[in-house]
PQR file of N, CA, C, O and H, with PARSE charges and radii, in Angstrom:
ATOM      1  N   UNK A   1      -9.055  16.344  11.137 -0.4000 1.5000
ATOM      2  CA  UNK A   1     -10.151  16.019  12.012 -0.0000 2.0000
ATOM      3  C   UNK A   1      -9.613  15.599  13.379  0.5500 1.7000
ATOM      4  O   UNK A   1     -10.108  16.036  14.418 -0.5500 1.4000
ATOM      5  N   UNK A   2      -8.597  14.751  13.356 -0.4000 1.5000
ATOM      6  CA  UNK A   2      -8.028  14.316  14.634 -0.0000 2.0000
ATOM      7  C   UNK A   2      -7.385  15.482  15.379  0.5500 1.7000
ATOM      8  O   UNK A   2      -7.473  15.556  16.604 -0.5500 1.4000
ATOM      9  H   UNK A   2      -8.195  14.396  12.512  0.4000 1.0000
ATOM     10  N   UNK A   3      -6.746  16.384  14.658 -0.4000 1.5000
ATOM     11  CA  UNK A   3      -6.143  17.554  15.300 -0.0000 2.0000
ATOM     12  C   UNK A   3      -7.221  18.444  15.912  0.5500 1.7000
ATOM     13  O   UNK A   3      -7.053  18.972  17.011 -0.5500 1.4000
ATOM     14  H   UNK A   3      -6.675  16.324  13.662  0.4000 1.0000
ATOM     15  N   UNK A   4      -8.300  18.601  15.208 -0.4000 1.5000
ATOM     16  CA  UNK A   4      -9.393  19.439  15.698 -0.0000 2.0000
ATOM     17  C   UNK A   4      -9.989  18.872  16.986  0.5500 1.7000
ATOM     18  O   UNK A   4     -10.374  19.629  17.877 -0.5500 1.4000
ATOM     19  H   UNK A   4      -8.437  18.172  14.315  0.4000 1.0000
ATOM     20  N   UNK A   5     -10.065  17.554  17.086 -0.4000 1.5000
ATOM     21  CA  UNK A   5     -10.659  16.906  18.259 -0.0000 2.0000
ATOM     22  C   UNK A   5      -9.647  16.617  19.360  0.5500 1.7000
ATOM     23  O   UNK A   5     -10.012  16.062  20.396 -0.5500 1.4000
ATOM     24  H   UNK A   5      -9.753  16.939  16.362  0.4000 1.0000
ATOM     25  N   UNK A   6      -8.384  16.980  19.157 -0.4000 1.5000
ATOM     26  CA  UNK A   6      -7.337  16.711  20.140 -0.0000 2.0000
ATOM     27  C   UNK A   6      -7.481  17.616  21.364  0.5500 1.7000
ATOM     28  O   UNK A   6      -8.350  18.488  21.391 -0.5500 1.4000
ATOM     29  H   UNK A   6      -8.087  17.431  18.315  0.4000 1.0000
ATOM     30  N   UNK A   7      -6.629  17.413  22.380 -0.4000 1.5000
ATOM     31  CA  UNK A   7      -6.716  18.228  23.595 -0.0000 2.0000
ATOM     32  C   UNK A   7      -6.552  19.724  23.322  0.5500 1.7000
ATOM     33  O   UNK A   7      -5.940  20.131  22.335 -0.5500 1.4000
ATOM     34  H   UNK A   7      -5.923  16.705  22.358  0.4000 1.0000
ATOM     35  N   UNK A   8      -7.107  20.516  24.212 -0.4000 1.5000
ATOM     36  CA  UNK A   8      -7.044  21.975  24.069 -0.0000 2.0000
ATOM     37  C   UNK A   8      -5.624  22.498  24.207  0.5500 1.7000
ATOM     38  O   UNK A   8      -5.330  23.593  23.728 -0.5500 1.4000
ATOM     39  H   UNK A   8      -7.604  20.185  25.014  0.4000 1.0000
ATOM     40  N   UNK A   9      -4.733  21.745  24.851 -0.4000 1.5000
ATOM     41  CA  UNK A   9      -3.333  22.162  24.975 -0.0000 2.0000
ATOM     42  C   UNK A   9      -2.691  22.339  23.607  0.5500 1.7000
ATOM     43  O   UNK A   9      -1.743  23.109  23.454 -0.5500 1.4000
ATOM     44  H   UNK A   9      -4.973  20.855  25.240  0.4000 1.0000
ATOM     45  N   UNK A  10      -3.205  21.629  22.621 -0.4000 1.5000
ATOM     46  CA  UNK A  10      -2.634  21.664  21.283 -0.0000 2.0000
ATOM     47  C   UNK A  10      -3.546  22.382  20.293  0.5500 1.7000
ATOM     48  O   UNK A  10      -3.373  22.246  19.082 -0.5500 1.4000
ATOM     49  H   UNK A  10      -3.975  21.004  22.745  0.4000 1.0000
ATOM     50  N   UNK A  11      -4.497  23.131  20.788 -0.4000 1.5000
ATOM     51  CA  UNK A  11      -5.362  23.915  19.922 -0.0000 2.0000
ATOM     52  C   UNK A  11      -6.626  23.205  19.483  0.5500 1.7000
ATOM     53  O   UNK A  11      -7.348  23.720  18.628 -0.5500 1.4000
ATOM     54  H   UNK A  11      -4.638  23.242  21.771  0.4000 1.0000
ATOM     55  N   UNK A  12      -6.917  22.040  20.039 -0.4000 1.5000
ATOM     56  CA  UNK A  12      -8.108  21.289  19.661 -0.0000 2.0000
ATOM     57  C   UNK A  12      -9.291  21.613  20.553  0.5500 1.7000
ATOM     58  O   UNK A  12      -9.243  22.528  21.375 -0.5500 1.4000
ATOM     59  H   UNK A  12      -6.331  21.622  20.733  0.4000 1.0000
ATOM     60  N   UNK A  13     -10.351  20.844  20.374 -0.4000 1.5000
ATOM     61  CA  UNK A  13     -11.569  21.065  21.144 -0.0000 2.0000
ATOM     62  C   UNK A  13     -11.569  20.326  22.474  0.5500 1.7000
ATOM     63  O   UNK A  13     -12.381  20.633  23.347 -0.5500 1.4000
ATOM     64  H   UNK A  13     -10.390  20.101  19.706  0.4000 1.0000
ATOM     65  N   UNK A  14     -10.674  19.358  22.646 -0.4000 1.5000
ATOM     66  CA  UNK A  14     -10.603  18.609  23.885 -0.0000 2.0000
ATOM     67  C   UNK A  14     -11.516  17.400  23.916  0.5500 1.7000
ATOM     68  O   UNK A  14     -11.707  16.804  24.975 -0.5500 1.4000
ATOM     69  H   UNK A  14     -10.014  19.109  21.938  0.4000 1.0000
ATOM     70  N   UNK A  15     -12.082  17.025  22.783 -0.4000 1.5000
ATOM     71  CA  UNK A  15     -12.985  15.875  22.726 -0.0000 2.0000
ATOM     72  C   UNK A  15     -12.241  14.585  23.054  0.5500 1.7000
ATOM     73  O   UNK A  15     -12.755  13.741  23.788 -0.5500 1.4000
ATOM     74  H   UNK A  15     -11.926  17.509  21.922  0.4000 1.0000
ATOM     75  N   UNK A  16     -11.032  14.430  22.511 -0.4000 1.5000
ATOM     76  CA  UNK A  16     -10.216  13.258  22.823 -0.0000 2.0000
ATOM     77  C   UNK A  16      -9.150  13.640  23.847  0.5500 1.7000
ATOM     78  O   UNK A  16      -8.471  14.650  23.662 -0.5500 1.4000
ATOM     79  H   UNK A  16     -10.615  15.116  21.915  0.4000 1.0000
ATOM     80  N   UNK A  17      -8.982  12.867  24.919 -0.4000 1.5000
ATOM     81  CA  UNK A  17      -7.895  13.155  25.863 -0.0000 2.0000
ATOM     82  C   UNK A  17      -6.543  12.833  25.238  0.5500 1.7000
ATOM     83  O   UNK A  17      -6.471  12.188  24.192 -0.5500 1.4000
ATOM     84  H   UNK A  17      -9.534  12.046  25.069  0.4000 1.0000
ATOM     85  N   UNK A  18      -5.461  13.292  25.892 -0.4000 1.5000
ATOM     86  CA  UNK A  18      -4.126  13.189  25.313 -0.0000 2.0000
ATOM     87  C   UNK A  18      -3.747  11.765  24.924  0.5500 1.7000
ATOM     88  O   UNK A  18      -3.291  11.568  23.798 -0.5500 1.4000
ATOM     89  H   UNK A  18      -5.519  13.816  26.742  0.4000 1.0000
ATOM     90  N   UNK A  19      -3.901  10.788  25.758 -0.4000 1.5000
ATOM     91  CA  UNK A  19      -3.488   9.432  25.432 -0.0000 2.0000
ATOM     92  C   UNK A  19      -4.279   8.827  24.289  0.5500 1.7000
ATOM     93  O   UNK A  19      -3.721   8.143  23.431 -0.5500 1.4000
ATOM     94  H   UNK A  19      -4.271  10.948  26.673  0.4000 1.0000
ATOM     95  N   UNK A  20      -5.574   9.081  24.278 -0.4000 1.5000
ATOM     96  CA  UNK A  20      -6.435   8.513  23.240 -0.0000 2.0000
ATOM     97  C   UNK A  20      -6.127   9.095  21.869  0.5500 1.7000
ATOM     98  O   UNK A  20      -6.162   8.373  20.873 -0.5500 1.4000
ATOM     99  H   UNK A  20      -6.027   9.637  24.975  0.4000 1.0000
ATOM    100  N   UNK A  21      -5.826  10.380  21.802 -0.4000 1.5000
ATOM    101  CA  UNK A  21      -5.547  10.969  20.488 -0.0000 2.0000
ATOM    102  C   UNK A  21      -4.279  10.385  19.884  0.5500 1.7000
ATOM    103  O   UNK A  21      -4.198  10.228  18.666 -0.5500 1.4000
ATOM    104  H   UNK A  21      -5.797  10.966  22.611  0.4000 1.0000
ATOM    105  N   UNK A  22      -3.293  10.063  20.705 -0.4000 1.5000
ATOM    106  CA  UNK A  22      -2.071   9.449  20.194 -0.0000 2.0000
ATOM    107  C   UNK A  22      -2.371   8.066  19.632  0.5500 1.7000
ATOM    108  O   UNK A  22      -1.867   7.704  18.569 -0.5500 1.4000
ATOM    109  H   UNK A  22      -3.359  10.191  21.694  0.4000 1.0000
ATOM    110  N   UNK A  23      -3.186   7.296  20.338 -0.4000 1.5000
ATOM    111  CA  UNK A  23      -3.566   5.962  19.876 -0.0000 2.0000
ATOM    112  C   UNK A  23      -4.360   6.057  18.576  0.5500 1.7000
ATOM    113  O   UNK A  23      -4.143   5.259  17.665 -0.5500 1.4000
ATOM    114  H   UNK A  23      -3.596   7.590  21.201  0.4000 1.0000
ATOM    115  N   UNK A  24      -5.268   7.009  18.476 -0.4000 1.5000
ATOM    116  CA  UNK A  24      -6.068   7.177  17.262 -0.0000 2.0000
ATOM    117  C   UNK A  24      -5.207   7.585  16.065  0.5500 1.7000
ATOM    118  O   UNK A  24      -5.424   7.101  14.954 -0.5500 1.4000
ATOM    119  H   UNK A  24      -5.444   7.658  19.216  0.4000 1.0000
ATOM    120  N   UNK A  25      -4.248   8.456  16.278 -0.4000 1.5000
ATOM    121  CA  UNK A  25      -3.354   8.860  15.188 -0.0000 2.0000
ATOM    122  C   UNK A  25      -2.528   7.659  14.736  0.5500 1.7000
ATOM    123  O   UNK A  25      -2.326   7.467  13.538 -0.5500 1.4000
ATOM    124  H   UNK A  25      -4.071   8.850  17.181  0.4000 1.0000
ATOM    125  N   UNK A  26      -2.050   6.853  15.677 -0.4000 1.5000
ATOM    126  CA  UNK A  26      -1.270   5.666  15.323 -0.0000 2.0000
ATOM    127  C   UNK A  26      -2.135   4.678  14.538  0.5500 1.7000
ATOM    128  O   UNK A  26      -1.691   4.145  13.521 -0.5500 1.4000
ATOM    129  H   UNK A  26      -2.214   7.009  16.651  0.4000 1.0000
ATOM    130  N   UNK A  27      -3.354   4.431  14.994 -0.4000 1.5000
ATOM    131  CA  UNK A  27      -4.249   3.503  14.302 -0.0000 2.0000
ATOM    132  C   UNK A  27      -4.599   4.016  12.908  0.5500 1.7000
ATOM    133  O   UNK A  27      -4.635   3.239  11.954 -0.5500 1.4000
ATOM    134  H   UNK A  27      -3.715   4.864  15.820  0.4000 1.0000
ATOM    135  N   UNK A  28      -4.852   5.302  12.783 -0.4000 1.5000
ATOM    136  CA  UNK A  28      -5.151   5.895  11.483 -0.0000 2.0000
ATOM    137  C   UNK A  28      -3.953   5.751  10.541  0.5500 1.7000
ATOM    138  O   UNK A  28      -4.116   5.418   9.367 -0.5500 1.4000
ATOM    139  H   UNK A  28      -4.822   5.934  13.557  0.4000 1.0000
ATOM    140  N   UNK A  29      -2.763   6.001  11.058 -0.4000 1.5000
ATOM    141  CA  UNK A  29      -1.548   5.892  10.248 -0.0000 2.0000
ATOM    142  C   UNK A  29      -1.316   4.469   9.776  0.5500 1.7000
ATOM    143  O   UNK A  29      -0.945   4.248   8.623 -0.5500 1.4000
ATOM    144  H   UNK A  29      -2.631   6.271  12.012  0.4000 1.0000
ATOM    145  N   UNK A  30      -1.531   3.503  10.655 -0.4000 1.5000
ATOM    146  CA  UNK A  30      -1.378   2.097  10.276 -0.0000 2.0000
ATOM    147  C   UNK A  30      -2.409   1.722   9.221  0.5500 1.7000
ATOM    148  O   UNK A  30      -2.094   1.003   8.273 -0.5500 1.4000
ATOM    149  H   UNK A  30      -1.833   3.682  11.591  0.4000 1.0000
ATOM    150  N   UNK A  31      -3.627   2.200   9.379 -0.4000 1.5000
ATOM    151  CA  UNK A  31      -4.664   1.939   8.383 -0.0000 2.0000
ATOM    152  C   UNK A  31      -4.301   2.502   7.023  0.5500 1.7000
ATOM    153  O   UNK A  31      -4.483   1.831   6.008 -0.5500 1.4000
ATOM    154  H   UNK A  31      -3.882   2.783  10.150  0.4000 1.0000
ATOM    155  N   UNK A  32      -3.788   3.726   6.988 -0.4000 1.5000
ATOM    156  CA  UNK A  32      -3.372   4.342   5.734 -0.0000 2.0000
ATOM    157  C   UNK A  32      -2.215   3.554   5.116  0.5500 1.7000
ATOM    158  O   UNK A  32      -2.174   3.357   3.902 -0.5500 1.4000
ATOM    159  H   UNK A  32      -3.640   4.271   7.813  0.4000 1.0000
ATOM    160  N   UNK A  33      -1.284   3.108   5.946 -0.4000 1.5000
ATOM    161  CA  UNK A  33      -0.149   2.328   5.445 -0.0000 2.0000
ATOM    162  C   UNK A  33      -0.629   1.047   4.773  0.5500 1.7000
ATOM    163  O   UNK A  33      -0.207   0.735   3.660 -0.5500 1.4000
ATOM    164  H   UNK A  33      -1.317   3.269   6.933  0.4000 1.0000
ATOM    165  N   UNK A  34      -1.512   0.300   5.442 -0.4000 1.5000
ATOM    166  CA  UNK A  34      -1.989  -0.951   4.854 -0.0000 2.0000
ATOM    167  C   UNK A  34      -2.830  -0.712   3.595  0.5500 1.7000
ATOM    168  O   UNK A  34      -2.778  -1.510   2.659 -0.5500 1.4000
ATOM    169  H   UNK A  34      -1.856   0.553   6.347  0.4000 1.0000
ATOM    170  N   UNK A  35      -3.591   0.364   3.566 -0.4000 1.5000
ATOM    171  CA  UNK A  35      -4.339   0.696   2.358 -0.0000 2.0000
ATOM    172  C   UNK A  35      -3.380   0.996   1.212  0.5500 1.7000
ATOM    173  O   UNK A  35      -3.564   0.510   0.096 -0.5500 1.4000
ATOM    174  H   UNK A  35      -3.633   1.012   4.326  0.4000 1.0000
ATOM    175  N   UNK A  36      -2.354   1.799   1.494 -0.4000 1.5000
ATOM    176  CA  UNK A  36      -1.385   2.153   0.458 -0.0000 2.0000
ATOM    177  C   UNK A  36      -0.666   0.909  -0.062  0.5500 1.7000
ATOM    178  O   UNK A  36      -0.426   0.785  -1.263 -0.5500 1.4000
ATOM    179  H   UNK A  36      -2.205   2.194   2.400  0.4000 1.0000
ATOM    180  N   UNK A  37      -0.328   0.003   0.829 -0.4000 1.5000
ATOM    181  CA  UNK A  37       0.355  -1.218   0.397 -0.0000 2.0000
ATOM    182  C   UNK A  37      -0.568  -2.093  -0.457  0.5500 1.7000
ATOM    183  O   UNK A  37      -0.095  -2.814  -1.336 -0.5500 1.4000
ATOM    184  H   UNK A  37      -0.522   0.105   1.804  0.4000 1.0000
ATOM    185  N   UNK A  38      -1.868  -2.035  -0.207 -0.4000 1.5000
ATOM    186  CA  UNK A  38      -2.794  -2.871  -0.971 -0.0000 2.0000
ATOM    187  C   UNK A  38      -3.051  -2.336  -2.382  0.5500 1.7000
ATOM    188  O   UNK A  38      -3.434  -3.101  -3.266 -0.5500 1.4000
ATOM    189  H   UNK A  38      -2.252  -1.450   0.507  0.4000 1.0000
ATOM    190  N   UNK A  39      -2.848  -1.055  -2.603 -0.4000 1.5000
ATOM    191  CA  UNK A  39      -3.118  -0.467  -3.914 -0.0000 2.0000
ATOM    192  C   UNK A  39      -1.842  -0.078  -4.663  0.5500 1.7000
ATOM    193  O   UNK A  39      -1.912   0.551  -5.719 -0.5500 1.4000
ATOM    194  H   UNK A  39      -2.537  -0.433  -1.884  0.4000 1.0000
ATOM    195  N   UNK A  40      -0.689  -0.444  -4.130 -0.4000 1.5000
ATOM    196  CA  UNK A  40       0.569  -0.062  -4.767 -0.0000 2.0000
ATOM    197  C   UNK A  40       0.760  -0.812  -6.081  0.5500 1.7000
ATOM    198  O   UNK A  40       0.128  -1.840  -6.326 -0.5500 1.4000
ATOM    199  H   UNK A  40      -0.632  -0.955  -3.272  0.4000 1.0000
ATOM    200  N   UNK A  41       1.636  -0.282  -6.911 -0.4000 1.5000
ATOM    201  CA  UNK A  41       1.988  -0.931  -8.164 -0.0000 2.0000
ATOM    202  C   UNK A  41       2.975  -2.057  -7.897  0.5500 1.7000
ATOM    203  O   UNK A  41       3.776  -1.995  -6.964 -0.5500 1.4000
ATOM    204  H   UNK A  41       2.150   0.552  -6.711  0.4000 1.0000
ATOM    205  N   UNK A  42       2.902  -3.080  -8.726 -0.4000 1.5000
ATOM    206  CA  UNK A  42       3.891  -4.152  -8.633 -0.0000 2.0000
ATOM    207  C   UNK A  42       5.201  -3.653  -9.231  0.5500 1.7000
ATOM    208  O   UNK A  42       5.195  -2.687  -9.994 -0.5500 1.4000
ATOM    209  H   UNK A  42       2.251  -3.131  -9.483  0.4000 1.0000
ATOM    210  N   UNK A  43       6.314  -4.285  -8.907 -0.4000 1.5000
ATOM    211  CA  UNK A  43       7.585  -3.851  -9.499 -0.0000 2.0000
ATOM    212  C   UNK A  43       7.566  -3.880 -11.029  0.5500 1.7000
ATOM    213  O   UNK A  43       8.177  -3.027 -11.672 -0.5500 1.4000
ATOM    214  H   UNK A  43       6.318  -5.070  -8.287  0.4000 1.0000
ATOM    215  N   UNK A  44       6.876  -4.844 -11.608 -0.4000 1.5000
ATOM    216  CA  UNK A  44       6.791  -4.914 -13.068 -0.0000 2.0000
ATOM    217  C   UNK A  44       6.034  -3.709 -13.625  0.5500 1.7000
ATOM    218  O   UNK A  44       6.428  -3.146 -14.645 -0.5500 1.4000
ATOM    219  H   UNK A  44       6.379  -5.538 -11.085  0.4000 1.0000
ATOM    220  N   UNK A  45       4.949  -3.315 -12.958 -0.4000 1.5000
ATOM    221  CA  UNK A  45       4.185  -2.150 -13.412 -0.0000 2.0000
ATOM    222  C   UNK A  45       5.027  -0.878 -13.313  0.5500 1.7000
ATOM    223  O   UNK A  45       4.959  -0.014 -14.188 -0.5500 1.4000
ATOM    224  H   UNK A  45       4.629  -3.773 -12.129  0.4000 1.0000
ATOM    225  N   UNK A  46       5.807  -0.767 -12.260 -0.4000 1.5000
ATOM    226  CA  UNK A  46       6.669   0.402 -12.102 -0.0000 2.0000
ATOM    227  C   UNK A  46       7.681   0.456 -13.230  0.5500 1.7000
ATOM    228  O   UNK A  46       7.884   1.506 -13.840 -0.5500 1.4000
ATOM    229  H   UNK A  46       5.861  -1.469 -11.549  0.4000 1.0000
ATOM    230  N   UNK A  47       8.319  -0.678 -13.509 -0.4000 1.5000
ATOM    231  CA  UNK A  47       9.291  -0.719 -14.604 -0.0000 2.0000
ATOM    232  C   UNK A  47       8.643  -0.333 -15.937  0.5500 1.7000
ATOM    233  O   UNK A  47       9.241   0.382 -16.742 -0.5500 1.4000
ATOM    234  H   UNK A  47       8.155  -1.531 -13.013  0.4000 1.0000
ATOM    235  N   UNK A  48       7.424  -0.810 -16.159 -0.4000 1.5000
ATOM    236  CA  UNK A  48       6.712  -0.491 -17.390 -0.0000 2.0000
ATOM    237  C   UNK A  48       6.426   1.009 -17.486  0.5500 1.7000
ATOM    238  O   UNK A  48       6.626   1.611 -18.541 -0.5500 1.4000
ATOM    239  H   UNK A  48       6.938  -1.390 -15.505  0.4000 1.0000
ATOM    240  N   UNK A  49       5.962   1.611 -16.393 -0.4000 1.5000
ATOM    241  CA  UNK A  49       5.683   3.051 -16.389 -0.0000 2.0000
ATOM    242  C   UNK A  49       6.955   3.863 -16.608  0.5500 1.7000
ATOM    243  O   UNK A  49       6.948   4.853 -17.339 -0.5500 1.4000
ATOM    244  H   UNK A  49       5.800   1.122 -15.536  0.4000 1.0000
ATOM    245  N   UNK A  50       8.042   3.440 -15.976 -0.4000 1.5000
ATOM    246  CA  UNK A  50       9.309   4.153 -16.153 -0.0000 2.0000
ATOM    247  C   UNK A  50       9.779   4.033 -17.597  0.5500 1.7000
ATOM    248  O   UNK A  50      10.252   5.010 -18.179 -0.5500 1.4000
ATOM    249  H   UNK A  50       8.048   2.635 -15.382  0.4000 1.0000
ATOM    250  N   UNK A  51       9.656   2.855 -18.171 -0.4000 1.5000
ATOM    251  CA  UNK A  51      10.066   2.666 -19.561 -0.0000 2.0000
ATOM    252  C   UNK A  51       9.216   3.525 -20.497  0.5500 1.7000
ATOM    253  O   UNK A  51       9.740   4.136 -21.428 -0.5500 1.4000
ATOM    254  H   UNK A  51       9.272   2.062 -17.698  0.4000 1.0000
ATOM    255  N   UNK A  52       7.905   3.572 -20.250 -0.4000 1.5000
ATOM    256  CA  UNK A  52       7.025   4.408 -21.074 -0.0000 2.0000
ATOM    257  C   UNK A  52       7.404   5.885 -20.963  0.5500 1.7000
ATOM    258  O   UNK A  52       7.462   6.594 -21.967 -0.5500 1.4000
ATOM    259  H   UNK A  52       7.479   3.075 -19.494  0.4000 1.0000
ATOM    260  N   UNK A  53       7.659   6.335 -19.749 -0.4000 1.5000
ATOM    261  CA  UNK A  53       8.033   7.739 -19.546 -0.0000 2.0000
ATOM    262  C   UNK A  53       9.360   8.046 -20.219  0.5500 1.7000
ATOM    263  O   UNK A  53       9.540   9.121 -20.790 -0.5500 1.4000
ATOM    264  H   UNK A  53       7.612   5.759 -18.934  0.4000 1.0000
ATOM    265  N   UNK A  54      10.289   7.100 -20.152 -0.4000 1.5000
ATOM    266  CA  UNK A  54      11.586   7.287 -20.784 -0.0000 2.0000
ATOM    267  C   UNK A  54      11.430   7.393 -22.310  0.5500 1.7000
ATOM    268  O   UNK A  54      12.061   8.236 -22.947 -0.5500 1.4000
ATOM    269  H   UNK A  54      10.143   6.226 -19.688  0.4000 1.0000
ATOM    270  N   UNK A  55      10.588   6.533 -22.881 -0.4000 1.5000
ATOM    271  CA  UNK A  55      10.334   6.585 -24.331 -0.0000 2.0000
ATOM    272  C   UNK A  55       9.707   7.909 -24.731  0.5500 1.7000
ATOM    273  O   UNK A  55      10.102   8.508 -25.731 -0.5500 1.4000
ATOM    274  H   UNK A  55      10.076   5.848 -22.363  0.4000 1.0000
ATOM    275  N   UNK A  56       8.724   8.371 -23.952 -0.4000 1.5000
ATOM    276  CA  UNK A  56       8.082   9.648 -24.260 -0.0000 2.0000
ATOM    277  C   UNK A  56       9.080  10.792 -24.186  0.5500 1.7000
ATOM    278  O   UNK A  56       9.055  11.692 -25.025 -0.5500 1.4000
ATOM    279  H   UNK A  56       8.403   7.884 -23.139  0.4000 1.0000
ATOM    280  N   UNK A  57       9.960  10.764 -23.189 -0.4000 1.5000
ATOM    281  CA  UNK A  57      10.963  11.823 -23.055 -0.0000 2.0000
ATOM    282  C   UNK A  57      11.914  11.805 -24.236  0.5500 1.7000
ATOM    283  O   UNK A  57      12.290  12.860 -24.748 -0.5500 1.4000
ATOM    284  H   UNK A  57       9.980  10.032 -22.508  0.4000 1.0000
ATOM    285  N   UNK A  58      12.305  10.621 -24.672 -0.4000 1.5000
ATOM    286  CA  UNK A  58      13.200  10.525 -25.824 -0.0000 2.0000
ATOM    287  C   UNK A  58      12.520  11.027 -27.091  0.5500 1.7000
ATOM    288  O   UNK A  58      13.154  11.687 -27.914 -0.5500 1.4000
ATOM    289  H   UNK A  58      11.999   9.764 -24.256  0.4000 1.0000
ATOM    290  N   UNK A  59      11.223  10.718 -27.255 -0.4000 1.5000
ATOM    291  CA  UNK A  59      10.480  11.202 -28.425 -0.0000 2.0000
ATOM    292  C   UNK A  59      10.394  12.720 -28.410  0.5500 1.7000
ATOM    293  O   UNK A  59      10.587  13.357 -29.446 -0.5500 1.4000
ATOM    294  H   UNK A  59      10.708  10.182 -26.586  0.4000 1.0000
ATOM    295  N   UNK A  60      10.109  13.308 -27.262 -0.4000 1.5000
ATOM    296  CA  UNK A  60      10.020  14.757 -27.158 -0.0000 2.0000
ATOM    297  C   UNK A  60      11.384  15.392 -27.422  0.5500 1.7000
ATOM    298  O   UNK A  60      11.468  16.448 -28.048 -0.5500 1.4000
ATOM    299  H   UNK A  60       9.952  12.790 -26.421  0.4000 1.0000
ATOM    300  N   UNK A  61      12.441  14.753 -26.947 -0.4000 1.5000
ATOM    301  CA  UNK A  61      13.782  15.273 -27.180 -0.0000 2.0000
ATOM    302  C   UNK A  61      14.123  15.244 -28.665  0.5500 1.7000
ATOM    303  O   UNK A  61      14.747  16.175 -29.175 -0.5500 1.4000
ATOM    304  H   UNK A  61      12.372  13.894 -26.439  0.4000 1.0000
ATOM    305  N   UNK A  62      13.721  14.187 -29.361 -0.4000 1.5000
ATOM    306  CA  UNK A  62      13.969  14.079 -30.799 -0.0000 2.0000
ATOM    307  C   UNK A  62      13.197  15.151 -31.572  0.5500 1.7000
ATOM    308  O   UNK A  62      13.697  15.691 -32.559 -0.5500 1.4000
ATOM    309  H   UNK A  62      13.214  13.431 -28.947  0.4000 1.0000
ATOM    310  N   UNK A  63      11.992  15.453 -31.123 -0.4000 1.5000
ATOM    311  CA  UNK A  63      11.172  16.456 -31.801 -0.0000 2.0000
ATOM    312  C   UNK A  63      11.781  17.846 -31.646  0.5500 1.7000
ATOM    313  O   UNK A  63      11.778  18.629 -32.595 -0.5500 1.4000
ATOM    314  H   UNK A  63      11.586  15.014 -30.321  0.4000 1.0000
ATOM    315  N   UNK A  64      12.300  18.160 -30.469 -0.4000 1.5000
ATOM    316  CA  UNK A  64      12.837  19.497 -30.213 -0.0000 2.0000
ATOM    317  C   UNK A  64      14.200  19.698 -30.844  0.5500 1.7000
ATOM    318  O   UNK A  64      14.641  20.836 -31.009 -0.5500 1.4000
ATOM    319  H   UNK A  64      12.303  17.523 -29.698  0.4000 1.0000
ATOM    320  N   UNK A  65      14.876  18.617 -31.201 -0.4000 1.5000
ATOM    321  CA  UNK A  65      16.187  18.770 -31.829 -0.0000 2.0000
ATOM    322  C   UNK A  65      16.006  18.959 -33.280  0.5500 1.7000
ATOM    323  O   UNK A  65      16.986  19.110 -34.009 -0.5500 1.4000
ATOM    324  H   UNK A  65      14.518  17.693 -31.068  0.4000 1.0000
TER
END
């Protein structure tokens, strides 16, 4: 959406001038970063998921042998 509304020099519609589109992309990126940080897994959850995946892989390996 931001690319589509960017200046015509870059293939957009020209709705946003060059300086404003850079600021909007930066603000959007920061917003996405903070959202991602708010919904991330805790280190304990990551360890648990990795351990579960490791157990499943070992079970599948035992079945195929």
